C-alpha positions as CSV (number, residue, x, y, z in Angstrom):
1,M,139.2,34.6,54.9
2,W,138.1,31.8,53.0
3,K,140.6,30.2,50.2
4,S,138.9,29.6,47.1
5,N,137.9,26.2,46.0
6,K,140.8,26.3,43.3
7,S,143.5,27.0,46.0
8,R,142.2,24.2,48.2
9,A,142.0,21.6,45.3
10,E,145.6,22.9,44.4
11,Q,146.8,22.1,47.8
12,H,145.3,18.7,48.0
13,F,146.6,17.8,44.2
14,A,150.0,18.9,45.5
15,A,149.7,16.9,48.9
16,N,148.8,13.8,46.9
17,Q,151.6,14.4,44.3
18,K,154.3,14.5,46.8
19,K,152.6,11.4,48.6
20,D,153.1,9.5,45.1
21,D,156.5,10.8,44.9
22,K,157.6,9.5,48.0
23,V,155.8,6.1,47.4
24,L,157.5,5.9,44.0
25,K,161.2,6.8,45.5
26,Q,160.4,4.0,48.0
27,K,159.8,1.4,45.7
28,E,162.7,2.4,43.4
29,K,164.9,2.0,46.7
30,T,163.4,-1.3,47.5
31,Q,164.3,-2.7,44.1
32,R,167.7,-1.1,44.0
33,E,168.6,-2.8,47.0
34,R,167.2,-6.1,45.9
35,D,169.3,-5.9,42.5
36,E,172.1,-5.1,44.7
37,R,171.7,-8.3,46.7
38,M,171.1,-10.6,44.1
39,A,174.4,-9.3,42.5
40,R,176.5,-9.8,45.7
41,L,175.0,-13.1,46.0
42,R,175.9,-13.9,42.2
43,D,179.3,-12.7,42.5
44,L,179.9,-15.0,45.5
45,R,178.5,-17.9,43.9
46,L,181.0,-17.3,40.8
47,A,183.8,-16.6,43.0
48,K,182.9,-20.1,44.6
49,E,182.6,-21.8,41.4
50,A,185.9,-20.3,40.3
51,A,187.7,-21.6,43.5
52,E,186.3,-25.0,42.8
53,Q,187.5,-25.4,39.4
54,A,190.8,-23.9,40.2
55,S,191.3,-26.3,43.2
56,G,190.4,-29.1,40.7
57,E,187.1,-30.3,42.1
58,Q,184.5,-30.7,39.6
59,P,181.1,-29.6,40.1
60,E,178.7,-32.3,40.9
61,S,176.9,-33.9,38.0
62,Q,173.3,-34.6,38.4
63,E,173.9,-38.5,38.3
64,E,176.2,-38.1,41.2
65,A,173.5,-36.2,43.4
66,S,170.8,-38.5,42.5
67,A,173.5,-41.4,43.7
68,R,173.4,-39.6,47.2
69,L,169.6,-39.6,47.6
70,P,168.0,-42.4,49.1
71,K,166.5,-45.2,46.8
72,V,162.5,-45.0,46.9
73,H,160.7,-48.1,45.8
74,P,157.8,-47.5,43.4
75,H,154.3,-48.1,45.0
76,R,152.5,-51.6,43.5
77,S,148.9,-51.8,43.7
């Protein structure tokens, strides 16, 4: 027995909806994993900074960081 066109269209629509829901859930899962990873790394960074402050070390200033870089002479033409 042949299915009506309406029934066939409803099946295709339902299949597409199911696929869209699956893709959406996968995107949400990926975003959630990324957010969790970033939060974990932020917590590690903050813990490291707190440990450095507790031990008396000061975070390196911009001038101290640039003092360690090699000196580059400007090009004169």
